[in-house]
N, C-alpha and C positions, 0 to 999 in steps of 0.2 A: 575462581571464575573459570569457565570453560568456553572456548570458542568452538563452535559446532560446524560440522559440514552437513548441509541440508540433506535430509533423507530423500532418496530418489526411489522411484518405483522400480521393481525388478523388471529386467528386460526379458521378453518371451524367449523360448528356447530356439526359435528359428533364426537364421542369420539376418543381420540388418540389411535392408534394401540397398542396392547399389545403383538403381536408376535415379538420375538426377530429377528432383522435383520441379514442377512447373510453378513459377512464382507469379502472383497477380496482386493487383490493388483493386479492392472492391468497395464501392460506395455503401455506406452503412444502411441507408434506406432500402437498397436493393437486397442486401443480405437479410434484413429484418423481414422481408416479404417472400423469402425463398425457403420453403419448408425443408428442402433437401440440404441447403447450406446450413440452416439452423441445426438440423439433426447432426451433421458432421461436426459443427462447432461444439455442440454439447458433448458429443462422443469424445472429441479431443480433450475438452476440459476435464472430463471424468478420468481420462487415462493419462493425462499429461505427465511427462517425466518429472517435472517439478510442479506440484500443484500450485495453482494461483486462482483463487475464487474471484479475484478482482477483475479477471479477464473473462469470466463466465458470461454467457449471453444475458442471464438474468441480472447481471450487474451492469454490463456495458450499455445495453439497450435502454433501461430506465434512466441511466445517467445521460445518455444522448437525448432523451426526450425532455428531461426536466432540469438539467444543470447548465444549459446554455453552451453546448459544444461549439468548437470552431467550425466554420463552414467547410474547411478543408479536411475534416475528419474522414479517414478511410481505414479499411482493414487490410493490412499487409498479410497475405496468406501464401502458403505453398501447398500444392496438391500432389499426391503421389498414389498411383494405383487406385484412384477413386476415393481416397481418403484425404482429409485435410490434416497435414502433418506439421503445420506452423501457422500461428495466428498472433498478430500484434496490432492493436489500434494505433494509428499514427496520425499526425497532423502537422501542418506547416508551423514553424516556430522560429523565433530568434534564438541566439545562443543561450542555452540554459533557460529558455522561456522567461528571461528577465523582463521583457516588455512585450506587449502584443505585436503581432506581425504588422509592420508599418503599412499604412494605407496610402494609396496614391502612387505607389511605386510598382512598375510592372514586375510581375512575379519572376520572370526569367532574369531581368536585370538585377533584382534583389538577390537571386540565387547566385549569379555570377560574382556579385560583390561579397558573397558569403554571409549576407544579412539574414537570409531565410533558408532553412533546411527542413529536414523532417525530424520529428521527435515523438517518442512514445507518448500517447495521450494519457496523462495522469490527472484525472479529475480530482476534486478535493477529497474524495473518499476512496481513492485508489492508492493503496499503501504498498504495492509491490509491482515492479515492472517486468518481471520474468515473462518472456513470451510463452505461449502454450506450444509445447513441442511433443510430437509423438515419440514414445519411448523406443520404437522399433526402427527408427531411421539412423543413418550414420550422421551424427550431430555435426561433425566438422564439415562434411560435404554439404549439409543443409545450410549452415551459416554461409559457406562460400557461395552457394547458389543464390541465396537471398541477397547478399551484398553485391554480387555481380549483376543481379537483375534490376535492382532498385533504380539506378540512374536512367535506364531506358524506360521504366514505367512512370517515374515521377522525377524529372530532372531536378536534382538538388545537390548542393556541394557537400552535404554531410547528413549523417543519421545519428541522432543522439539517443542513447539507450540507457536511461537512468533507472536506479532502484533494482538492480539485479544482484542477488547474493553472490559475493565474490568467490565463495568456496563451493558453490553448487556446480553440477555438471554443465549447465547452460552457460554460466559465467566463465568457467574454465575453458570450455570450447570456444567461446567468443574471443577470449584473449589469444588463443592459438590462431583463430581465423584472421585476426587483425594484426598479427605479428609482422607481416610483410606489407601492411598497408599503412597509410598515414592515419594515425589514431592517437587518442589521448585517453588514458584510463586513470580515473581518480577515485579515491575512497570517499563515500558519504558518511563514514563513521559506522559504529556498531550500535545495534539496538538489542534490547533484552529479549531473551529467548529461553525456552525450557525444552530440554530433552529428557525423555523418560529414563528413570532409574529402576533398577530391579526392586528396590524398596523405597517408600516415600521419605527420603532423606533430604528433600529439597531445601527447606528452610534451615535445617541444621547445617547444611553446607554453605549457605549464602549469608546467613545472619548470625550475629554473635548471640550468646545466651542472653545478654542484656537486651538486645533488640527483640528477641522472641518473648522475653518476659514483659517488655513494654506492650507488645501487641496483646498479650493475654490480659494485662491490666486494663487496657482500653476496652477490651471486650467485656470484662467484668463490670466496668463503670457503666457501659451501655445497658447491660442486663439488669443491674440494680436500678438504674434510673427508669427503665421501661418496663420492668417487672416481667420480662420474658426472655427466653434464650435467644441469642443472636445466631441465626443460621442462614446458610446460603441455599437457595432453591432454584432449580432450572425450570422455567415455565414456557420457554419458546416453543417446544414441541407440542405441548398440549393446547396452547392458546396463542399462536403467533401474532395474530392481529391485535389482540388485547395487549400483549407484551410490548409491541411497538408503540401503540398509543400511550401506554403508561410511561415508557421511556421518554417519548417526546415531551410529555407533560412535566416529568421530573427535571429534564434538562432545561426546559423553559423557565422553571422556577428559580434557577440559580443565576450566577453571574453572566452566563452566556445569554440568558433571556434578557437581562438588563442591558447588555451590550448589543443586543440585536443579532448575535451570531449563533443562537440556538437554531437547530434544524427547522423547528416549527416556525421560526420567525423569518426565515429566508425563503423567498418565493421559489417554489418548486422543490426545495430540499426535503421537506416533509413528505411530499408525494413520491419523490424518488425513493426514500427509505421504505415507505409502505409497499411500493411496487416491487422493489428489490427483495425485501423480506418475504413477500408472498411467493416470489419465484424460488427462493432457497428453501422456504418452509415446505413447499410442495415436494421437495426431495428429502425432507427431514434433516436439512443442513443448517437451519437457523437455530441458534441457542440464545436464550435470554435468561441471564442470571440475576437473582434478586437477593440482596442481603436484607433480612427483615427480623424484627423482634415482635412477634404477635402481628397485629395489624399495621405496625409502623414500618414503613420502607425506609431503609437507610441509604442504599445504593443500588444501582442497576447497571448492567453491562450487556452488550450485544456481541455475539461472536458468530463466526461461520466455520464450517468444516469443509475440507477438501482433501481427499485421499487420507493419509494418516495424520494430517495436521489440523490444528485448531488455530484460527486466525482471529485475533482481537479486532473489534470494529469500532464501537463507541461505548463510552461509559459516562455516568453522571451520578451525583450523590446529593443528599439533602444537606445543605450548608448549615443547618441548625446543629448538626452533629459533627461538624468538620474537625473539632478538636480531638475526636476519637478515631479519626482516620478510617471512615467506613469504606472508602475505596480500597485501601490497603488490606483491610480485613477481608473484603470480598476477594481480592487477589489471592490471599492466603488460603481461603476456603476453596477457591477454584482449583488449587493444586490437588486437594484431596479428591475432588470430583474427577479431575483429569486422570489421576492415577487409577481410579476405578474403571476407566474406559479402556479396555485392553486394545481396542482398534486404533487408538490415538497414540502417536509416538512423540509428538512435539507440539509446542505452543509457540507461535509467532505472535508476539504482543502487538506488532504493527505500530509501536510507539516511535516517536521521533528520537534519533540518536542523542539529542540534547537532554532527554529525560533518563538516559541510561543509568545515571548515578542515583536517581531517586526511586527507581523501580526495585522491588524486592526480588525479582527474578534475576538470577545470577549468571546464566549462560549468555553467550553473545553470538550475534550473527552480523557479519560485516556486509554492508551494501556498497555497491560500486556503480559508477557511471562510465560508460564507454562511448566516446564520440569517434565515428569512423568517417574519414574523408572519402568522398565519392567523386568520380569523374575527373576532368582535367584540372579543376580548381581545388580538388580535395587535398592536394599537398600542403595548402596553406592552413588547413583547418586546425591542426594541433597548435600552431602559433596563435591563431585567433582565439581559441578557447583558453589557452594559457594566459593571454592578455585579459580576457574577460574574468577568469578566476582571480588574477592578481588585482584587478580593479575592484572586484567584489570583496576580496579580503581587506583591501585598503579601506573601503567604505565601512566594513564591519568594525575595524579597529578604531576608526575616527568618528564613528557615529555618536558615541557618548559625548565627546567633546563638542560636536556640532549641535547636538540636542541642548547641551548646557548653554551654548552661545545663543541659540534661538530663544531659550527661556529668559536669558538676561535681557535680550533686546525687547522681548514682549513686556518684561517687567518695567523697563525704562519707559516704554511707550505708555504703559498704563499709568505710571506715576506722572508723566508729563501731561496726560489727558485729564488729570484730577484738578 
């Protein structure tokens, strides 16, 4: 297993700018209708020190249109020498966004009590919280300017910054910036990751010979049963619209469709995917992989590119072939495709840390959350979030026992009703 430091873009040869940036909070509708702002946003996303396609305008704007964003959604930005050098979507939130922002409570009073602060807006399909940062600025000075300016722009007792890679330049600079401030930094765990090797030795490093033999056996079983070779094909660049429609259809056929959680079954989510995919496809950054045997489709996955990185987005498989692990076979074939793309240096699977032991990809990337206290009440923030974390951990530990007790009560009531 290898823990990796996220690859960063090389910094240009000229010295970093020393003029402090101007920090602002911009309403999203205003930004969406400002061609100059959109151009600077796209330019920043293309050049970002740590690539993050989930904060690209072609991701954020469709999400704001179709996924029911909070009314308080804003863009926290910093401008310098006519360029946007920092961008992060933020919204009002309760600690760790455990519950919706309470209604009926004056915002300022809730802020004084510590109930409501600012948090990076992570919609259901935003799997990375790294702000977009210009590679040519002094990163420590930029963080200091942003954290100093926020209380005056949007009075709030804290700023919650979740999902930032702990070992990346942005995360390391953030920890330096909050060292003398009231802050709480916690790990969200590690998720599976792939860094490029000189030769394609990925599975040999991560899987035992027995595990690799089992994958080969499952592939042979599928090939015999379907009478065709099982191969992975990338179809997103040639037919992005059709690839998205076919993915939505396959996902809806499985357990997510039956549970009503497939994107096509959730109002607005399918439209979000289609609009987002169209935006990335226009730049050649949408990838759609299919594992197929002749006309039979076994699994599909969607991915995005940003800088030298490939970012996993969504995947689905045909449950009829679940015993042959088509999703895992597609992941294995994706490694061969990835190694053949010399411009790509790493894969961020964007999977949940809880899945890290089931993924075949063996490198790791740690994600962290940093909560920074702001203003006069900010000194209480670390204790507040420590209490919230302790309560959440207690609920997690006791949840199985509570569920069993509820089930016993329901069973007794059902028997007494007979």
